[in-house]
TORLUM-241761 format. One record per atom (N, C-alpha, C, O): x, y, z; residue in one letter. Coordinates in steps of 0.001 Angstrom, whole numbers, plus 500000, padded with zeros to 6 digits. Example, Ala and Ser with C-alpha at 12.3 -4.5 7.8 and 13.67 -1.06 7.14 Angstrom:
# TORLUM-241761
513190494310507800A512300495500507800A513200496700507800A514236496681508465A512850497750507080S513670498940507140S512900500030507870S513409501138508039S
***
This chain:
# TORLUM-241761
103433341416235024M103929340728233790M103099339265233301M102877338871232157M102732338623234646F102098337516234482F100246337460234674F099484336530234942F100009338997234376S098464339142234850S097937338248233688S097210337307234008S098197338423232513N097309337772231417N097214336330232032N096230335746231577N097902335609232889L098092334048232871L097118333785233991L096774332604234034L096499334675235044K095927334474235754K094696333491235359K094337333478234181K094048332677236300L092836331598235727L091574331941236665L091399332792237538L091023331244236293N089494331411237318N089777330787238626N090359329705238708N089343331507239724A089496331112240843A089141329690241326A089880329034242060A087858329235240819R087242327818240826R088645326633240424R088975325530240859R089165327535239414T089964326149238725T091247326149239479T091841325081239621T091692327170239938V092929327069240834V092750326475242067V093562325755242647V091308326909242559Y091091325909244132Y091237324405243879Y091693323619244709Y090785324064242595I090768322507242002I092234322073241998I092638321088242616I093009322881241252F094206322637241111F094848322688242578F095396321631242891F094881323466243315I095486323277244860I095423322053245077I096368321264245081I094013321775245318E093306320476245961E093818319312245426E094259318420246151E093798319228244020F094310318016243501F095828317631243659F096284316531243973F096529318838243357S098013318682243122S098596318516244663S099523317718244798S098118319209245825A098403318731246887A098274317654247462A099187317102248075A096891317127247315S096896315829247358S097648314981247012S098006314177247873S098047314875245950V098822314046244821V100232313948245794V100531312932246423V101025315197245788F102357315134246489F102327315115247902F103429314837248375F101383315330248786F101471315108250160F101152313513250320F101703312841251192F100346313052249529A100357311567249645A101344310872249361A101822310003250090A101847311283247973M103428310661248113M104446310603249109M105119309592249313M104586311829249822M105291311869251035M104695311132252085M105331310186252549M103458311438252584F102959310741253681F103341309090253806F103996308514254676F102632308525252520T103106307538252290T104532306515252931T104581305366253372T105363307370252759V106910306991253277V107780307812254328V108938307673254721V106868308634254602T107479309618255933T107727308743256937T108928308676257196T107025308041257605S107253307052258748S108173306142258416S109037305956259273S108261305419257272L109263304526256807L110446305268256572L111479304719256954L110540306244256103Y111603307031255832Y112314307281257217Y113524307114257372Y111484307682258175E112152307935259408E112795306740260243E113912306803260757E112074305816260298A112357304515260872A113368303851260378A114083303208261146A113674303884258723T114390303188258629T115726303798257833T116847303386258132T115542304738256873V116704305494256236V117454306262257440V118598305929257750V116761307317258120A117052308033259169A117699307309260572A118617307650261318A116755306122260566G117057305342261789G116534306046263060G117287305973264031G115669306545263181L115062307540264455L114727306690265361L114030305760264957L114982306703266401T114296305982267806T113027306271268232T112640307403267945T112184305488268904P110952305853269238P110816307102269916P110049307963269484P111567307281271044V111501308822271422V111816309989270480V111221311058270616V112690309817269579Q113001310557268447Q112006310880267676Q111882312023267237Q111166309902267411L109953309784266353L109014310633267119L108298311388266461L108907310626268398I107830311192268844I108104312500268966I107343313340268487I109357312868269698L109673314618269616L109903315168268359L110228316355268365L109792314453266983V109782315214265547V108078315586265679V107749316740265401V107089314671266072G106008315116265737G105278316006266821G104260316618266498G105766316082268050T105716317267269108T106344318580268680T105937319699268993T107426318278267894T107998319438267357T107349320015266612T107202321236266666T106675319061265521L105634319703264464L104610320404265154L104443321560264765L103832319979266138E102688320337266725E102939321834267286E102166322770267079E103994321906267940I104483323084268927I104729324264267750I104337325419267914I105421323817266560S105579324805265783S104307325357265080S104212326498264627S103349324410265049A102092324714264116A101111325725265108A100278326571264782A101510325328266270F100581326066267300F101243327598267715F100457328495268022F102693327852267711V103066328706267915V102847329954266643V102477331119266792V103190329288265487F103345330363264231F101841330604263658F101549331327262705F100932329814264475E099486330074263875E098883331596263988E097855331833263354E099476332621264760V098886333569265042V099883334757264061V099239335539263361V101150334837264044P101867335560263347P101551335198261837P101349336162261098P101516334549261557T101059334119259927T099738334071259743T099421334053258554T098749334041260601G097409334634260400G097300336167260072G096485336578259246G098089336929260701I097879338464260206I098544338494259175I098305339583258653I099502337726258347V099884338112256787V098388337795256268V097678338672255776V098073336759256390A096529336575255478A095648337630255806A094997338167254909A095556337963256885D094574338983257211D094903340273256705D094054340856256032D095886340749256901V096391342238256672V096658342640255249V096202343594254619V097623341560254830Y098185341909253568Y097775340929252474Y097277341495251501Y097859339602252388S097156339047251175S096842337807251508S097821337335252086S095901336957251439R095652335954251366R096366334838250205R096686333681250477R096494335393249083R097140334932247856R098880334828248247R099645333898247995R099093335788248762S100691335646249144S101150334979250234S102312334605250394S100060334796251135S100195333621252375S100172332200252060S100720331342252752S099411331946250815I099053330537250595I100520330382249496I100926329236249301I101123331341248942I102049330913247871I103458330692248904I104243329762248720I103626331746250040I104693331759250878I104630330196251540I105603329445251480I103453329844252127G103197328678252689G103367327381252168G103768326454252872G103006327224250637Y103449325951249864Y104940325694249522Y105480324604249335Y105649327295249468I106929326958249151I107526326616250482I108292325653250478I107308327253251663L107863326797253023L107431325111253474L108104324488254295L106297324567252838M106027323220253412M106702322404252470M106956321296252943M107134322590251136G107811321872250343G109410322025250467G110209321279249901G109763323155251331L111266323092251467L111333322200252987L112238321380253142L110515322387253853G110425321558255011G110774320206254752G111796319759255273G110044319464253991F110032318129253548F111116317766252622F111635316651252665F111503318754251713L113013318647250952L114165318503252106L115028317625252093L114053319356252947I115269319244254034I115388317789254785I116414317205255131I113910317356254939E114213316062255721E114491314790254798E114974313703255115E113970315326253362G114310314140252672G115785314006251871G116195313047251218G116411315233252131L117786315266251902L118797314907252700L119896314452252383L118267315188253966F119311314765255524F118487314269256447F117715314849257211F118811312734256248P118078311627257209P118765311565258371P119388310537258637P118760312582259186S119302312625260582S118286313171261608S117355313827261141S118340312993262921F117625313543263758F117306315110263736F116162315453263439F118353316156264063L118338317386263939L117793317804262796L116719318404262790L118566317495261552P117784318168260231P116414317989260029P115711318757259372P115963316789260701I114390316116260411I113530316969261356I112353317240261122I114334317445262641L113460318713263688L113460319619262866L112318319918262514L114510320383262250L114018321568261578L113353321564260560L112890322640260181L113124320483259879A112267320336258843A110951320619259351A110209321400258756A110545319914260628Q109396320134261211Q108934321364261276Q107834321768260900Q109930322043261836V109865323688261918V109238324574260759V108341325416260720V109912324141260042V109720324880258439V108597324709257901V107880325629257508V108288323300257819W107158322810257295W105798323146258057W104719323270257479W106013323291259575G104962323697260527G104555324976260282G103369325304260327G105709325941259953L105506327525259597L104926327648258281L104326328672257952L105054326781257603G104465326782256262G102944326431256271G102006327047255766G102956325528256827Y101403325144257101Y100341326363257656Y099319326844257166Y100984326588258746T100352327983259398T100135329011258121T099017329525258061T100765329245257442F100518330376256340F099450329929255432F098961330812254726F099047328880255324T097806328119254525T096598327810255212T095471327816254718T096968327490256606S095786327232257358S094795328400257572S095065329410258222S093449328115256867G092507328710256959G092701330138255992G091737330883255812G093806330376255504A093917331273254146A093107330887252977A092331331712252494A093241329488252389T092849328958251572T091557329025251221T091156329309250093T090741328712252370Q089153328529252470Q088619330220252391Q087585330604251844Q089647331088253104A089021332499252970A089427333057251769A088734333967251311A090516332654251106W090742333358249887W089792332894248768W089527333703247878W089167331454248731I088124331112247560I086890331773248011I086215332285247118I086434331870249299S085238332326250104S085134334015249376S084147334490248815S086354334622249584D086436336167248979D086281336322247437D085741337295246911D086884335119246674E086898335171245366E085205334906244645E084678335576243757E084727333903245260I083468333389244774I082193333413245644I081127333147245088I082209333711246965G081155334043247875G081156332451248453G081575331381248011G080504332852249600E080507331592250690E079726330514250486E080035329379250848E078568330850249836D077729329646249343D078281328789248077D078351327565248193D078660329403246910D079499328771245967D080869327910246567D081213326797246169D081588328762247678A082568328053247964A082321326944249101A083222326166249413A081149326916249656N080665325770250394N080669324753249379N081528323873249435N079793324765248432K079527323623247397K080986323128246971K081236321925247058K081847323926246564L083148323665246069L083792322926246942L084386321927246537L083803323294248397F084579322395249254F084485320875249111F085439320099249174F082879320480248860I082437319231248848I082916318591247699I083122317379247752I083164319329246485R083675318660245103R085124318783245142R085748318061244364R085809319611245950A087184319478246036A087848318336246954A088882317725246686A086975318164248180T087530316749248693T087332315680248139T088112314786248466T086325315354247179Q086090314049246685Q087370314009245579Q087980312945245479Q087726315007244860I088757315068243993I089916315020244643I090853314542244003I090151315422245867G091361315179246374G091572313850246992G092711313388247059G090532313198247453L090531311789247757L091010311126246714L092075310527246858L090224311090245267F091072310472244301F092422310762244219F093236309887244515F092745311750243895A094115312196243836A095447311842244879A096658311843244658A094685311556246055S095558310946247114S095901309818246753S097091309532246880S094920308767246159L095229307496245557L096175307551244681L097092306745244833L096236308446243584I097199308331242584I098560308828243266I099596308284242883I098647309994244420G099768310019244602G100456308699245941G101606308756246376G099716307932246244M100244306636246829M100821305565245665M101737304760245831M100249305718244777G100707304716243626G101870305109243037G102654304313242519G102112306893243110L103510307073242413L104472307064243405L105658307127243084L104066306982244805A105001306750245809A105666305241245859A106760304941246338A104734304408245255T105269302770245033T106200302798244038T107261302202244225T105956303522242764L106823303522241457L108131304353241712L109248304110241255L107815305232242414V109277306440242626V110236305723243587V111446305605243393V109633305310244527G110540304465245975G110343303181245953G110046302617247006G110462302475244791A110662301043244800A112071300692244976A112325299598245479A113061301505244614N114407301424245133N115197302348246067N116376302205246391N114309303372246468N114993304263247101N113649305109248086N112761305782247562N113761304916249266V112329305407250286V112435306826250001V111436307527249836V113617307263249940A113736309018249961A113124309671248763A112843310866248671A112957308787247897L112934309528246683L111611310290246718L111647311513246581L110207309536246926P109060309963246854P109001311310247975P108251312262247758P109657311262248865L109612312525249965L110428313587249089L109843314661248944L111377313496248628Q112248314489247895Q111565314969246334Q111803316045245786Q110712313936245821F109716314555244572F108641315220245166F108288316339244794F108011314497246215G106788315336246643G106952316580246939G106175317469246589G108201316782247755A108443318264248238A108747319046247199A108365320200247391A109358318857246030L109646319535244977L108310319808244305L108076320906243800L107464318844244299G106153319084243768G105261320244244617G104565321116244096G105446320044245915V104616321092246960V105368322665246547V104646323643246356V106664322744246457I107402324098246075I106625324408244426I106168325533244220I106564323660243667L106209323824242448L104766324550242396L104455325590241815L104069323777243094I102703324443243438I102822326021243915I102235326956243371I103532326093244824G103691327563245121G104203328571244125G103978329779244202G105090327826242943V105734328891242188V104570328980241129V104378330085240621V103678327791240702T102719328057239582T101464329078240523T100892330067240064T101320328637241575L100263329921241991L100719331436242004L099928332378242053L101847331529241962A102363332930241831A102111333690240395A102014334897240173A102050332757239645V101603332762238403V100133332939237701V099796333683236779V099460332091238384I098027331802237798I096934332002238918I095761331656238780I097449332592240025M096329332652241158M096061334401241269M096790335340241590M094509334279240793P093899335576241147P093393336033242620P092971335221243443P093488337454242861E093001338127244267E092240339309243844E092732340405243576E090839338951243803T090223340391243470T089191340565244729T088545341612244779T089030339657245663G087939339983246314G088537340241247827G087758340261248780G089823340419247994F090630340505249287F090410341879250020F090554342850249276F090126342127251178H090017343250251721H090642343016253183H090273342126253949H091540343857253417P092159343641254670P091192343476255929P090341344341256137P091318342351256786T090245342319258003T090172343391258738T091324343764258960T089311344166259294P089388344994260442P090325344619261594P090474343437261905P090954345608262228R091842345334263333R091172344398264499R091755343429264986R090186344725264779E089584344078265882E089006342566265306E088314341914266087E089211342161264317D088914340662263913D090045339959263468D089928338851262945D091076340480263622R092492339864263201R093143338946264223R093089339229265420R093831337720263729T094313336788264507T095654337518265450T096769337835265035T095217337614266523T096503338003267414T096497337173268609T095521336437268755T097437337162269510W097524336254270514W096296336653271697W095719335831272409W096121337839271690G094743338778272305G093393338024271758G092511337486272427G093488338132270549H092217337724269890H092040336135270013H090944335576269976H093249335500270161M093031333801270071M092488333885271703M091368333433271942M093099334323272537W092679334451274047W091328334595273960W090614333718274444W090750335752273313H089485336082273571H088617335018272801H087637334585273406H088827334631271753T088126333323271072T088124331977272165T087133331302272444T089301331819272613F089258330833273644F088200330949274611F087305330118274762F088370332239275397K087379332376276398K085969332872275968K085096333008276825K085763333105274851Q084107332980274275Q083845331641274144Q082710331416274565Q084421330602273727G084264329485273383G083950328911274773G082892328317274982G084957329112275795V084766328459277099V083343328856277618V082520327961277813V082978330352277883D081779330607278009D080547329921277419D079581329494278050D080752329890276080A079545329091275485A079409327634275875A078325327052275830A080541327059276260V080680325505276455V080132325318277873V079344324430278197V080666326304278718R080241326061280272R078631326177280474R078083325698281467R077923326854279446A076509327144279332A075844325850279150A074742325555279611A076752324955278300K075913323487277892K076984322449278841K078211322411278752K076287321809279566P077569320574280191P077775319718279556P078748319009279812P076789319391278273R076907318400277329R078548318713276733R079442317879276582R078593320042276488L079935320311275561L081208320549276421L082367320552276006L080802320738277632M081979320592278753M082537319008278743M083728318712278648M081916318473278809N082293316573278689N082903316578277241N083899315861277137N082533317205276160I083092316942274821I084441317462275042I085406316736274804I084587318597275453V085813319285275398V086797318446275934V087934318477275462V086434317513277095F087762316720277639F087519315608276926F088411314760276921F086532315401276323I086755313860275212I087952314627273939I088982314024273638I087715315533273525G088739316110272832G090188316116272841G091039315833271998G090230316624274347L091762316722274862L092342315111274883L093431314823274386L091479314141275512F092272312855275412F092415312381273705F093320311664273278F091549312835273059Y091829312313271685Y092941312749271283Y093741311921270847Y093330314250271316G094682314803271359G095781313961272126G096798313710271479G095720313602273127I096722313289274195I097174311920273530I098362311757273252I096105310807273241Y096684309785272595Y097051309745271221Y097684308719270970Y096914310352270423S097001310473268864S098659310297268473S099144309440267735S099333311338269177E100836311389268627E101394310096268912E101982309667267920E101434309252269972G102043307904269800G101773306962268821G102599306215268297G100729307018268620F099987306058267280F100885306625266037F101831306043265505F100432307711265760D100909308503264612D102194308218264234D102504307989263065D103215308217265462R104375308188265024R104954306722265113R105929306305264488R104277306116265885L104907304553265801L104573303589265471L105190302545265682L103190303710264686W102819302318264086W103876301617263109W104218300435263150W104267302488262327V105082301933261021V106317301121261704V106567299945261438V107113301986262701K108567301242263425K108175300084264396K108930299211264822K106877300242264655H106260298825265616H106139297682264607H106649296587264845H105428297950263419L105338296842262488L106635296441261811L106716295252261501L107925297431261456L108944296842260926L109562295944261961L109837294779261677L109856296601263513D110346296066264599D110028294692265001D110882294002265557D108835294250264750T108142293244265291T108006292079264286T108104290926264705T107815292297263149F107554291383261989F108175291337260994F108434292497260672F108657290505260161E109215290441258827E107823290423257927E106990289552257677E108018292108257490L106714291974256388L106918291325255039L108005291237254467L105609290821254534P105855290291253170P106259291041252038P105817292176251856P107019290534251303V107448291106249843V106427290960248817V106111289919248240V105892292266248639I105209292343247467I105712293497246575I106279294512246979I105343293106244990F105823294239244069F107176294186243923F107773295125243397F108045292691244530G109395292906244519G109801293273245743G108903293353246581G110845293508246077N111438294229247442N111402295312247613N112447295962247604N110164295911247833N109571297181248052N108720297231249145N107738296490249186N109008298117250154Q108539298182251337Q107408299364251042Q106239299312251424Q107889300221250434V106881301357249825V105434300951249452V104372301424249856V105686299892248523A104460299163248011A103673298856248879A102495299214248869A104313297992249957F103481297431250846F102957298445251999F102216297859252789F103137299702252270F102483300504253051F101585301609252109F100597302220252516F102096301695250941A101123302317250207A099805301341249891A098663301779249755A100097300258249820A098730299321249475A097883299175250872A096674298979250751A098408299252252112L098003299290253250L096909300657253376L095718300675253686L097892301823252981R096913303008253044R095850303061252066R094796303646252317R096092302415250840V094797302358249823V093750301787250316V092643302307250174V093962300345251135A093186299434251468A092152300585252965A090943300604253198A093092301223253529G092445302058254739G091372302920254297G090262303083254803G092022303583252998T091335304747252615T089635304311251823T088673305079251792T089670303044251313I088571302240250977I087531301931252205I086394302383252344I088175301123252968I087461300974254079I086782302170255020I085659302145255524I087732303171255109T087240304424255645T086011304817255046T085036304921255791T085857305103253571I084888305445252799I083725304678252899I082607305194252908I083934303406252981L082451302779253341L082025302769254808L080845302972255093L082865302560255665A082539303014257069A081766304151257205A080652304145257727A082486305427256616V081904306740256693V080289306643256168V079342307243256676V080250305837255159R078755305860254449R077852305060255239R076640305267255295R078505304083255888F077584303121256959F077086304089257863F075882304333257937F077897304626258518V077795305449259940V076609306526259436V075559306746260039V077025307112258231A076020308131257855A074354307514257704A073279308057257959A074615306453257295K073248305880256713K072442305530258322K071227305632258493K073369305136259319R072603304322260680R072639305092261740R072106304675262768R073380306591261721V073408307105262924V072361308495262710V072386309061261617V071579308932263651D070974310189263405D071436311189263592D071507311447264794D071944312196262722S072722313324263051S072161314287263389S072720315379263491S070773314048263664T070056315367264339T069865314932265964T069165315531266782T070497313998266148S070114313450267702S071398313428268617S072107312427268509S071698314189269307P072988314354270062P073448312899271115P074551312548271534P072044312286271294L072124310946272255L072824309865271237L073735309135271628L072288309828269819A072565308911268643A074135309253268533A074997308378268610A074395310528268359I075756310808267865I076905310092269266I077970309496269105I076284310390270414G077191309940271387G077316308544271803G078175308107272568G076356307863271214R076262306669271429R077287305942270492R077944304973270873R077383306556269067A078190306071267925A079694306545268494A080659305786268410A079781307806269046V081318308075269664V082002307202270407V083197306908270389V080760306667271323L081244305473272676L081533304643272000L082648304243272336L081046303961270956I081537302483270475I082697302674269616I083464301717269504I083017304043268826V083840304220268133V085127304357268976V086101303703268605V085228305090270005T086193305249270821T086550303997271711T087746303735271847T085639303231272308A086179302027272900A086541300919271840A087013299815272112A086284301328270768G086865300250269612G087984300626269298G088749299672269151G088660302080269041I089908302542268775I091041301971270039I092132301470269768I090599302139271215S091267301710272371S091757300331272306S092921299961272151S090641299589272455V090580298128272093V091451297713271048V092147296704271163V091453298553269865A092269297838268887A093575298162268654A094361297628267872A093828299560269783M095298299979269704M096090298987270570M097256298652270363M095260298543271619L095955297370272687L096076296181271881L097250295825271781L095447295624271418G095616294480270195G096441294617269331G097121293625269068G096686295884268576F097803296354267646F099141295926268549F100065295159268279F098940296512269407A100527296633270105A100811295387270666A102004295109270538A100228294631271175L100320293358271645L100349292311270688L101152291422270968L099643292144269539S099467291094268871S100830290139268289S101775290702267737S100799288865268459P102090288318267888P101859287695265991P102650287184265197P100703287993265918F100523287682264509F100399288960263464F099598289862263707F101174288981262378L101371290411261439L099832290382260842L099290291486260786L099100289297260409I097944289383259845I096854290102260708I096196291090260381I096807289459261776L096087290459263022L096192291905263124L095244292683263016L097566292254263366S098084293591263502S097743294319262301S097255295422262549S097842294063261192L097252294672259834L095910294897260183L095635296075260410L094928294009260294G093593294005260242G093246295211261424G092535296140261041G093709295221262793L093572295898263660L094221297414263346L093750298416263885L095080297460262640Y095381299055262156Y094436299504261270Y094007300652261386Y093978298646260250L092994299086259289L091540299719260277L090904300700259893L091273299123261286V090123299153262096V090603300444262796V089847301403262637V091581300634263452I091828302072263817I091912303075262947I091419304181263168I092501302787261961D092547304171260875D090783304404260686D090150305434260918D090373303349260290A088960303777259893A088109304517260987A087515305564260732A088084303908262229L087490304414263534L087599305657263562L086657306449263572L089282306041263582R089443307397263623R089012308421262608R088896309597262950R088789308058261467D088338309000260224D086986309267260534D086548310413260441D086060308017261008V084671308125261232V084565309043262482V083601309803262570V085554309002263494H085222310107264564H085222311498264234H084613312322264917H085937311818263127I085891313329262837I084701314034262524I084371315098263046I084059313408261648P082557313883261479P081787313739262439P081169314760262743P081559312688263139L080885312401264346L080815313630265514L079829314221265954L082310313785265850Q082688314818266833Q082370316343266182Q082291317264266995Q082221316588265041T081929317947264661T080529317769264796T080032318522265634T079798317052264262A078247317066264421A077721317318265746A076769318032266063A078577316539266553W078141316390268065W078364317876268527W077474318369269220W079395318592268232V079594319849268941V078505320487268558V077753321080269332V078337320384267130N077466321538266461N075919321433266808N075155322280266345N075450320418267608Q074431320196267894Q073585321251268894Q073866321159270089Q072780322041268588K071897323140269142K072989324077269624K072913324466270789K073825324416268992L074754325171269380L074430326851268658L074227326918267446L074413327859269334D074164329155268861D074774329584267628D076001329564267716D074332329971266489S074993330562265388S076100331494265611S077199331405265063S075754332368266426N076823333542266851N077998333142267754N078839333897268243N077877331575267905V079320331282268697V079582330019267979V080579329443268414V079050329488267119R079416328226266270R081014328265266108R081810327526266687R081280329201265273A082636329503264714A083554329257266036A084429328391266040A083348329890266891T084296330121268320T084667328960268992T085742328573269450T083189328336268938V083357326735269714V084074325931268917V085072325377269377V083707325748267674H084763325162266838H086320325631266753H087109324698266606H086776326694266810S087760327005266782S088693326560268315S089862326172268332S087874326733269406M088320326351270615M088674324974270480M089766324573270881M087795324184269920F087854322365270169F089269322357268961F090060321454269236F089553322936268103G090868322984267421G091724323088268165G092551322176268190G091904324391269196Q092984324490269961Q092870323390270971Q093953322911271307Q091887322925271483V092110321736272649V092889320678272107V093820320215272766V092581320205270873D093263319016270200D094673319213270124D095444318260270239D095127320565269909A096510320636269397A097266320675271113A098341320205271486A096375321307271766V096864320975273494V097088320017273749V098206319868274242V096346318959273615G096270317814273970G097626316636273241G098267315825273910G097743316835271989Q098875316253271187Q100124316807271898Q100907315984272374Q100379318081272013M101521318758272712M101894317932274110M103034317569274400M100626317693274968L100709317068276276L101231315525276021L102199315046276611L100548314925275186G100577313498274721G101965313010274290G102318311851274511G102590313725273797G103817313376272948G105019313530273965G105993312823273710G105091314258274959P106271313839276181P105929312923276987P106777312230277550P104620312768277176I104189311355278268I104684310205277279I105584309501277738I104294309943276161V104581308654275426V105973308583275234V106435307442275246V106932309721275021A108373310153274612A108854309397276230A109676308484276154A108469309693277277V109083309200278642V109062307641278463V110097306986278583V107678306986278130V107537305445278258V108410305081277146V108886303950277234V108705305704276216A109504304712274801A110819304897275644A111444303852275825A111381306110276225A112870306209276568A112855305185277799A113963304674277963A112152304877278452V112453303698279877V111818302152279255V112120301094279806V111001302203278167G110325300982277619G110684300820276257G111855300818275879G109621300671275447S109721300185273811S108553300913273334S107656301479273958S108803300745271860A107577301116271250A106245300261271420A105152300690271050A106390299279271886V105140298587272386V104582299313273636V103511299917273694V105276299189274392A104832300223275671A104289301514275603A103549302044276432A104788302059274371S104265303410274101S102781303419273561S101794304113273801S103076302231272636L101502302247271777L100577301847272800L099430302270272656L100902300870274157V099796300392274851V099462301678275731V098291301800276093V100228302482276040T100179303680276660T099243304532276057T098310305048276673T099511304715274675S098579305685273953S096971305072273944S095969305777274061S096982303551273772G095553303338273995G094926303404275264G093704303469275393G095954303384276460L095235303477277796L094876305215277786L093899305703278353L095709305842277156L095334307418277403L094210307828276936L093721308893277313L093524306895275877L092227307345275590L090994307029276368L089923307627276260L091289305897277268T090127305461277915T089428306223278934T088317305892279347T090146307367279394P089401308124280153P088275308982279349P087399309648279899P088434308862278149A087513309754277088A085993309151277427A085032309920277415A085815307623277752L084822306918277721L084243307430279000L083032307233279102L084770307989279914F083853308182281247F083197309691280768F082080309995281186F083935310600279889F083212311854279624F082419311484278636F081432312218278602F082409310545277692I081248310311276634I080050309932277448I078942310432277252I080294309063278340R079139308476278967R078277309645279803R077050309717279748R079036310454280505R078485311582281091R078083312623279918R077156313343280289R078440312844278861A077450313894277767A076438313086277444A075283313497277331A076751312004277287N075215310879276975N073864311275277832N072732311588277463N074573311102279372A073468311139280050A072920312665280239A071751312874280563A073857313709280010Q073528315015279856Q072602315408278484Q072086316525278442Q072424314523277451S071909314740276410S070524313896276817S069511314492276450S070294312723277450V069152312456277807V068360313252278947V067237312851279251V068947314443279630S068642315088280769S068105316200279872S066950316604280005S069035316749278856E068497317879277771E067064317539277141E066078318275277136E067182316271276620A065715315619276024A064504315704276963A063413316223276725A064906315107278042D063898315092279298D063177316494279452D061962316568279267D063922317596279787G063777319103279948G063047319365278616G061945319878278813G063341319159277310E062501319561276378E061243319108276192E060432319658275446E060998317958276945M059771317090276689M058578317743277724M057367317705277509M059238318335278873V058680318970280001V057670319958279267V058181320749278474V056382319995279434P055581321145278809P055567322337279851P055612322144281066P055499323572279269A055698324672280041A054560324918280822A053478324526280385A054612325510281925D053466326020282682D052590327026282184D051643327414282867D
***
């Protein structure tokens, strides 16, 4: 009935990127604030919420991948957005611990329906080369859209912190409903059985990645770096807002509107991140593993020190400045890590190795959450944040080892053949 309403695949992909960025920015601007104030979650509960989300996404990755591979990428994406919106709606309507835990399971399930399926769908529809170009354009559009979402959160949440979460959730559900009407699928062919995402395939992928990594000692060190990045991150992600609320009396801007304060902080972080990424892109030689490794060393040390300062600072302005430093450095680390892993990697194992690093990060987050939760249970949010900062420091040892290996590799290449 709606066949005549199908739009061009490029237009639909831009619609997805723009609308999802707006609505998710609306929700993410207030989620931590909502959980800490309206729902009144304790530090332990906040961390358990994050760990539940990570476990949900990890467990459901395989069965939902089968839907996208076997039946339809389009159907998988539509289901995913409806479930993600439903998950956030549950959280926004029921501000207590158990419903919020349930919401993480639902939205984690929804996320796995879209994970990888959206990129695969657009690549099938317009071709890989055109899709790669579109990804860059869509990322730029999404960044602009996220700023719009932060602004909307400020307006909608002026008197009720839950409203941006509820409105954003309904918006995400609406994305799924709209896609059911406008989204084409002409290039889909079921994935051959041997290429489908299954538990056996996931293990095979991980083993292939391990074999490729073991052949390059530098990459083996980077695996441990990625693991510790996953371990430390959960505590900071879940507790930084509560720490600010519990420790300081926040300045009142735009009237008595806490949402406006955190939205402004996130906008400032986004702008600083853009500048920081541009700076690093100009100053770091992306063709040199050693240059990237030295940059990663500085970034990692900076994050760890800034986290300790953020947790222990008695001054609001210093804590806010350190938060912005942490936020920018974390975003800078992502492309550096990707480029570092990608260096001198055989093309036939590149995708496998990158997939394995994603699994390592997920495992790290699932390990880190309970560790920080125990600290929060016997201590405080400050103790948990200090612990998170310290949990990142072992990565410095492995970064130095990786850099030493890069020097050895470079010296080996300089030795003339007999």
